[in-house]
MIKOLKE-837443 format. One line per field, with one value per residue (C-alpha): z, x, y; residue number from 0; residue in three letters. Coordinates in steps of 0.001 Angstrom, whole numbers. Example, Ala and Ser with C-alpha at 12.3 -4.5 7.8 and 13.67 -1.06 7.14 Angstrom:
<nodes>
up: 7800|7140
east: 12300|13670
north: -4500|-1060
pos: 0|1
code: ALA|SER
</nodes>
This chain:
<nodes>
up: 5719|2862|3619|742|-49|-816|-3403|-5023|-5350|-6589|-9252|-10428|-10710|-13062|-15330|-15150|-15719|-18721|-20363|-19709|-20456|-23931|-24487|-23192|-25969|-28701|-26665|-26836|-30492|-31876|-29740|-28186|-24495|-24762|-26022|-23431|-20796|-22104|-22517|-19041|-17748|-19476|-17317|-14304|-16128|-16859|-13349|-11995|-14683|-13520|-9721|-10267|-12550|-10087|-7320|-8866|-10201|-7239|-9230|-8254|-10612|-13524|-12806|-14936|-17995|-17999|-17544|-20573|-22876|-22124|-22627|-25947|-26997|-26361|-28321|-31365|-31310|-31256|-34433|-36294|-35584|-36888|-39878|-40746|-40678|-37317|-36227|-33450|-30691|-31679|-31575|-28292|-26916|-28205|-26777|-23586|-22834|-23269|-21171|-18574|-18227|-18384|-15282|-13281|-14074|-13116|-9614|-8977|-9821|-8137|-4753|-4946|-5468|-2770|-603|-652|-572|2870|1343|-563|-55|48|-2724|-5170|-3922|-6574|-4242|-5633|-9053|-8494|-5959|-6606|-4319|-5259|-1883|-1867|-5162|-5050|-6510|-9148|-9930|-10533|-12750|-14835|-14941|-16089|-18635|-20137|-19965|-21488|-24650|-25015|-24552|-27349|-29626|-28836|-29653|-32590|-34021|-32410|-35429|-37352|-34782|-34948|-38802|-38506|-35565|-37953|-41764|-42089|-45822|-46145|-44708|-46910|-49964|-49347|-48641|-44879|-43322|-41160|-39921|-38811|-37255|-35262|-34190|-32928|-30798|-29204|-28134|-26881|-24800|-23547|-22858|-20683|-18934|-17902|-16870|-14354|-13397|-10260|-9058|-10146|-9870|-12484|-11094|-11329|-14555|-16481|-15255|-15911|-19214|-20650|-18264|-18812|-22675|-22274|-20044|-22526|-25575|-23787|-22918|-26090|-29886|-30587|-30747|-28852|-26198|-25727|-25279|-22813|-20665|-20727|-19276|-16981|-15580|-15158|-13342|-11432|-10258|-10020|-7696|-5290|-4529|-3491|-1264|-146|391|2437|4662|5179|4817|2227|-1082|-3645|-6636|-4950|-4443|-7772|-9570|-7356|-8389|-12132|-11916|-10208|-12760|-15391|-13812|-13198|-16877|-17991|-15638|-17030|-20545
east: -4141|-3102|-5325|-7962|-6552|-2973|-4433|-6527|-3246|-1223|-3622|-3837|-255|84|-2707|-800|2586|1497|212|3121|5521|4085|3748|7054|9296|6725|7067|10889|11265|8946|10278|6881|8211|7438|4241|3557|4497|2020|-856|-620|-611|-3870|-5145|-4760|-7126|-9718|-9440|-10272|-12807|-14483|-14325|-16095|-18934|-19119|-19568|-22341|-23764|-23607|-21600|-17965|-17584|-17464|-14013|-12108|-14573|-13900|-10040|-10441|-12340|-10200|-7008|-8538|-9532|-6077|-4212|-6491|-5884|-2121|-2486|-4824|-1931|494|-1750|-2032|1665|3048|6303|5499|7221|5303|1999|2504|3789|958|-1796|297|316|-3104|-3993|-1724|-4002|-6924|-5798|-4970|-8238|-9894|-8364|-9688|-13333|-12972|-11921|-14982|-17009|-15676|-16252|-19697|-19716|-19333|-18362|-15525|-13991|-9986|-10185|-11409|-9055|-6495|-3710|-4557|-3955|-388|786|-1530|-3593|-2977|-3931|-7135|-8428|-11996|-13623|-15555|-11973|-10295|-12959|-13164|-9204|-9256|-11882|-10465|-6934|-7944|-9639|-6482|-4046|-5554|-5870|-2231|-1287|-3115|-1475|1915|3755|2087|3381|6919|6808|5604|8306|11082|10099|6841|7934|7573|4618|3116|4442|2674|-920|-531|-1969|861|-1353|-3984|-1680|-52|-3355|-4494|-1006|-1503|-5188|-4129|-1201|-4324|-6603|-4006|-3143|-6536|-6910|-4279|-3336|-5523|-3586|-99|-53|655|4265|5296|3093|5302|8409|7086|5701|9406|12087|11256|11467|14496|16154|15383|16906|19797|20556|19573|18752|16248|12823|11773|14466|13510|9670|10402|12918|10589|7555|9541|11101|8095|6214|9232|9332|5698|5302|8458|7204|3924|5516|7859|4889|3103|6180|7311|4295|6149|3965|4498|4809|7720|9660|9043|10160|13411|14102|13731|16067|18665|18527|18582|21268|23583|23327|24382|27451|28376|28596
north: 2289|4709|7954|8552|12042|10473|7937|10589|12756|9734|8947|12876|12786|9773|11314|14429|13122|11067|14277|16544|13739|13440|17172|18244|16967|18925|21962|22059|20504|23347|26057|26432|27621|31467|30451|28081|30424|33140|30322|29222|32865|33084|30414|32929|35220|32715|31400|34725|35343|32028|32853|36306|34711|31851|34232|36177|33145|30818|27953|27725|24972|27601|27992|25235|25599|29542|28841|26535|28985|31599|29791|28359|31903|33148|30663|31076|34966|34286|31880|34512|37269|34817|34065|37657|38154|38694|36675|34357|36125|39444|37643|35889|39339|41605|39009|38321|41826|42291|39353|40714|44000|41789|39854|42977|43995|41030|41062|44447|43259|40065|41787|43993|40783|38620|41804|41202|37484|35890|32700|31844|28342|27812|25083|27978|30670|32176|30477|27198|28277|29475|26975|24180|21758|18044|16805|18910|17200|16252|12892|14847|16919|13592|12342|15266|15021|11635|11881|14905|13736|10329|11984|14513|11568|9520|12351|13449|9467|9216|13106|12693|11628|14497|17047|15367|15893|19667|19978|18685|19376|21772|22236|18585|18274|20920|19317|16342|18183|18497|21781|22614|25760|23405|21111|23887|25466|22046|21640|25386|24408|20693|22813|25047|22467|20217|23656|24368|20671|20382|23735|23636|20418|21402|25196|27774|28222|24691|23902|25977|24116|20527|21513|22268|21113|17250|17347|19550|17102|14540|16198|16725|12811|11623|12315|9589|10303|7215|7638|11452|10203|7677|9776|12608|10329|8458|11836|13336|10554|9957|13460|13769|10569|11242|15056|13495|11206|13649|16273|13633|13209|16787|18843|20752|21796|19395|21699|23345|19883|19027|22311|22111|18470|19069|22299|20334|17876|20197|22221|19140|18272|21760|21447|18259|19719
pos: 0|1|2|3|4|5|6|7|8|9|10|11|12|13|14|15|16|17|18|19|20|21|22|23|24|25|26|27|28|29|30|31|32|33|34|35|36|37|38|39|40|41|42|43|44|45|46|47|48|49|50|51|52|53|54|55|56|57|58|59|60|61|62|63|64|65|66|67|68|69|70|71|72|73|74|75|76|77|78|79|80|81|82|83|84|85|86|87|88|89|90|91|92|93|94|95|96|97|98|99|100|101|102|103|104|105|106|107|108|109|110|111|112|113|114|115|116|117|118|119|120|121|122|123|124|125|126|127|128|129|130|131|132|133|134|135|136|137|138|139|140|141|142|143|144|145|146|147|148|149|150|151|152|153|154|155|156|157|158|159|160|161|162|163|164|165|166|167|168|169|170|171|172|173|174|175|176|177|178|179|180|181|182|183|184|185|186|187|188|189|190|191|192|193|194|195|196|197|198|199|200|201|202|203|204|205|206|207|208|209|210|211|212|213|214|215|216|217|218|219|220|221|222|223|224|225|226|227|228|229|230|231|232|233|234|235|236|237|238|239|240|241|242|243|244|245|246|247|248|249|250|251|252|253|254|255|256|257|258|259|260|261|262|263|264|265|266|267|268|269|270|271|272
code: MET|ILE|PRO|GLU|TYR|LEU|ILE|ARG|ALA|LEU|LEU|ALA|SER|VAL|MET|ILE|SER|VAL|LEU|LEU|GLY|LEU|LEU|SER|PRO|LEU|ILE|ASN|MET|LYS|GLY|LEU|ALA|PHE|LEU|THR|HIS|ALA|THR|PHE|HIS|SER|LEU|LEU|PHE|GLY|ALA|VAL|LEU|GLY|MET|ILE|LEU|GLY|LEU|ILE|LEU|GLY|ASN|LEU|GLY|MET|VAL|MET|TRP|ALA|ALA|LEU|ILE|ILE|THR|ILE|ALA|VAL|VAL|LEU|ALA|ILE|ALA|GLU|LEU|GLU|LYS|ARG|GLY|PHE|ALA|PRO|ASP|ALA|ALA|VAL|GLY|ILE|VAL|ALA|SER|PHE|VAL|ALA|GLY|LEU|THR|VAL|LEU|ALA|PHE|GLY|VAL|LEU|TYR|LYS|VAL|MET|ALA|GLU|LYS|PRO|TYR|PHE|PRO|PHE|SER|GLU|SER|ILE|VAL|SER|TYR|LEU|THR|GLY|GLU|VAL|PHE|LEU|ILE|THR|LEU|ASP|ASP|LEU|LEU|ALA|LEU|VAL|ILE|GLY|GLY|THR|LEU|ILE|PHE|PHE|LEU|MET|LEU|LEU|LEU|TYR|ARG|ASP|PHE|LEU|TYR|VAL|SER|PHE|ASP|PRO|ASP|GLY|VAL|GLU|SER|TYR|GLY|GLY|ASN|VAL|ARG|ALA|TYR|LEU|MET|LEU|LEU|TYR|VAL|MET|VAL|GLY|ALA|ILE|GLY|ALA|LEU|ILE|VAL|LYS|THR|VAL|GLY|LEU|ILE|THR|LEU|GLN|VAL|ILE|ALA|VAL|LEU|PRO|GLY|ALA|ILE|ALA|MET|MET|VAL|SER|SER|ASN|ILE|ARG|LYS|ILE|LEU|GLY|VAL|SER|LEU|PHE|LEU|THR|LEU|GLY|VAL|GLU|LEU|LEU|SER|ILE|LEU|MET|ALA|TYR|ARG|THR|ASP|ILE|PRO|PRO|SER|GLY|ILE|ALA|THR|ILE|MET|LEU|GLY|LEU|ILE|TYR|GLY|ALA|LEU|LEU|PHE|ARG|ARG
</nodes>
């Protein structure tokens, strides 16, 4: 009989694969890898802040919401700096540096609060946000992932063609009356929202890899948009499910297995060129 926790992990992996499989080509086509890296780091600050508030208020369910709010605030701040004339890399660097300082400060406050609180469950520890804990995902966590992921999936599906146009021909979109900045801001927010939804199950370290490499690999093997999207989805789903099954048999964290597998595939394609 298949354990219930394995079924929950596999279902979570399917939703994660669909979201990241769709998002990864957009990140690569628009050159958002640096922004994605900074955005996902803001999740760490949001998670730590959520833990502090959760411990003080006695509600550790606030962690995901705090991470989501902080991440969206960060991407909006980056977009605002770009609007004021800063280059995209400069805007990301300024905000990321500020967030890094706040994260260090938040860790100091968290340690002090933890010393006064005798109860701090492992499922909400900072380690889970770095390495992931998909095997420990609860039914409530899975439900939140499915509902939130489904909403983002349909929104992304509805606007996917527009995002592609913005990536390849922003001037053309502007000439037809489209608001490129609004599309980009929405894409930034979606990157942050997807990260906040799945960071606890995938882990911050692995998230940065799975969000970028599938799309990069797909673009290396094809130049056709449909094929790129298909390869990205298939690769993300295959790696996620295989890493879960291998982790179940070997007791090795699935996030580490997924990262290594994607790295090997990307490296093999590079050497073939």
